[in-house]
N, C-alpha and C positions, 0 to 999 in steps of 0.2 A: 420957152425962156428958162434958162437955168439960174436959179437963185444962188448967190454966194453965201457961204456959211460965215457968219460973223463970229467974233470972239465970244460974244454973249451966248450964241447958239452952241459953240464948242464947250463953253463952261457948263451950260445946262445939260448937254449930253454927258459930259464927264461926271457931273454930280449924280445923274440918274443911274450911272453904271457903277457907283461906289458900292462896296460890300458893307453890310451891317450885320452884326451878330450879337446876341445876348443870351446869357445863361444865368438862371437863378436856381440854386439848389440848396435845400436844407435837409438835414438828416437828424433822426432822433434815435434814442436807445429804447428798446423794448424787449423784455425777457432775455437780457444779456446780449442782444444782437443789435446791429445798426440797421435802421430801415429808412427808406426815403420818405420824407414828409412832403416836400414840394420839388417838382421838377418842371422848369419852364425853359423852352428853347425858342429862339426867334432868329430869323435871317439865316446866315450860313453856318451858325454854330450848332453843334450837336453834342450830346453827352451820353455816354454808354457806360454800362456797369458789368464788366466781365466777371467780377468776383462778388458773389452775393452769399456765399456759404460761410465765410469766416466771421469772426467777431468784428473785424474791421472791414468796412465797405470800401471798394475801390471804384473810382470814377475816372473816365477817360474822355477828354475833350477833343473833338474833331472840328476842323475848319474846312468845310466843303468848298470854300472859295479857292482853296489851293495855295493860299498865301495872303499877304497883306500888302496893299498898294496905297498910294497917296489918296487921302480923303476917306479911306475906310475907317469905320468906327466900330469897336468891339468892347463889350463889357461883360464881366463875370462877377457873380455874387455867390459866395459859398458860406454856409452857416452850419456849424456842428453844435447841436443842442446838448444839454447836460448828459454826460455819460456816453455820448456817441463817439465812434472812432471812424475817421474818414481819411482816405488817401486820394489825392487828386493829381493826375498827370495828364500829358497830352499824347496823342497817337504818334506824333512825329515832331521834329524841330519846326518851329514857326519861322517862315521866311518873310523878311521885310524887303520889298523890292524898291527899286529906284523911283523917285518922284521928281517932278519939276516944280511943283508949287505947294499944295496943301499937304501937311504931314499926316500920317496915319495916327490914329488915337486908340489907345487901349486903356481900360480901367479895370482894376481887380479889387474886389472888396471881400475880405475874409473875416469871419468871427467864430470864436470858440467859447462856449459857455463853461461854467464850472464842471470839472470832471471830464470834459471832452478832450479828444486827441485829434488834432488836425494836422495833416501833412500836405503841404503845397509843393509838389515836385514836378513842375512842367519840364519837358525836355528843352534843349537850347533854343534861344532866339538868334537867328542868323540875319545879320544886316548885310545887304549888298551895297555896292558902291552907289553913292548919291541917294541912299535911303534916308527917310526922315520919319522918326517915331517919337511920339510923346506918350509916355506911359505913367500912370499913377497906380500905386499899390497902397491900400488903406487896410489896416488890420486892427481889430478890437478883440482882445482875449482876456479871459478871467485869470487871475493869479493862480487859480486852482485848475487851470487847463494846461494841456501840453501842446506846444506849437513847434513845428519844424517847417522851414521854408528854404527853398533853394532856387536861385535864378542864375542862369548862365547866358552870357551874350558873346556871340562870335562875330568878329568883323571880317567877313569874307570866308569862303570855303578854301582853306589853305591846301587841302588835298587836291583841289582842282586849279591851283595856282591863281586863285582869285584874291583880291585885296580891296580894301576900302580906302580910297584916297580922300573923299569928302562926303559929307552928309550931316546928319543931325540926330542925336539921341538925347532926350530929356527924360530922365527916369526918377520919379519922385516917390519916396517911401515914407510912410508915417505909420508907426506901430504904437498902439495904446493898450495899456494894461489897466483893467478896472477904470477905464475912462481917462486915465492920465497918460500923457505922452511919455513913452519909454525909449523910443528910437526914431530918429528923423534924419534923412539925408536926401539930397538931390544931386544926381550926377548929370552934368550937362557937357556934352561933347558936340561941338558945332564947327563947321568949316573944314579945315584940313585935319581930319581925325587921325590920319596916319602920322602926321607931324606931332600931334598932341601925345599920342600913345608912345611915340619913340622917345619922349623925354624921360630921363632917368627918374625924375620925381613923380612922373605920372604912370606910364605903363612899362617903361624901360624896354620898349619894343614888343610888348604883348599884343596879341590879336584875339585873345580869349580871356574873358573875365567871369568870375563867379562869386556870389555871395551866399552864405548859408547862415540862417538864423535859427538858434535853438533856445527854447524857453520851456522849462527852466534849464539854465546852464550855469554851472558853478565851477569852482577851482579844480575839482576832481575831473570833470569833463575836459577842462582845458588841458590838464596834464596828460590825459589819455590821448586826446587828439594831437596835441603838440608832439608827442612821441612818434606818432605815425606820420606826421607831416615831414619829418626828417627824411623819409624815403620817397617823398614826392618829387617829381621832376618840375612841377610848377613852383613859382615863387608863392609861398603860402604862409599864413599866420592866423592865430586865433587869440581872442581876448574875451573877457567876460566882465560885466558890471551889472549891478542891480538885478541879478538873476537871469540875464540874457547873455548868451554866448554868440559871437559873430566870427565866422571863418571867411577869410578872403583868399582867393586864388587868382593868379595871373600867369598866363602861359603864352609862348610864342607859337603854339600849335593847338588846334582845336581837339585833336584826338588825345593829346597829352592831358589837356584840361579835363576832358570827360573821364579819363581813367582815374585821375586824382580825385575828381569830384565824387565818383562812385565810391572810392575808398573812404572818403570823409563821411558820406551819407551812410554807408554800412556801419561805420564806427559809432555814429551818433543815433542811428535809428534801428539798427538790428535787421534791416531788410529794405529792399526797394520794390516798387511796382514792377511787375513782370516785363512790361514794355521797355524798361530801362536796360534789362539784361538779355532780352530775346533778340 
């Protein structure tokens, strides 16, 4: 006798095959160099350290699941203690695949103590058609710390003639300095994403978006970056308030956005992780 698979059975099988990943990393300064204090890995997430000789430690995140699908759940916690210098990137762009029901979830928590330098520079997040992603990014940093963050989202691989017609992206950012909220925004794109991004007041036809956060960022940094933005092919702008500078880029092509993003990051940081340029 052959038993029929019920919807409940299918749901249980689906849940059992979801990917989960967790990374918790903290670094400390000792004798003028940055050393790992805590390294925890779980599920399909791994973290590697290709550069351990310099004053700044470099960490690379890998997702052995090969991408992110519906129902997957990933979390990253990064802490740079007083005086430590840490740059974090990913081995490749993260791909978010189509889902039918439950969205994928990702949470990122960053902290930088007084005198620390923390650079959060993952490579692009690529959303495929009908992908659904809910992401939260929470940051706590000291007024005497240095923070650089960059996040780029690509809606379909334009080089392969792919596009995103529908899906969902909920991206919630909260940045606190000395415990006080300094920056907050939530981007929500749901339903016909292509139609939303085509609107002049939204993306004006963009399929690639990026945000860069620099702290501290002042008027002199704004003038420096604004001058180089004139040569960008992306639609780009920078502003600063309360010691934080924000750069926005929108482009109709992923390769164009990456080129301009690299130029911005070189201008504000003085160098990128090797994986960005290799």
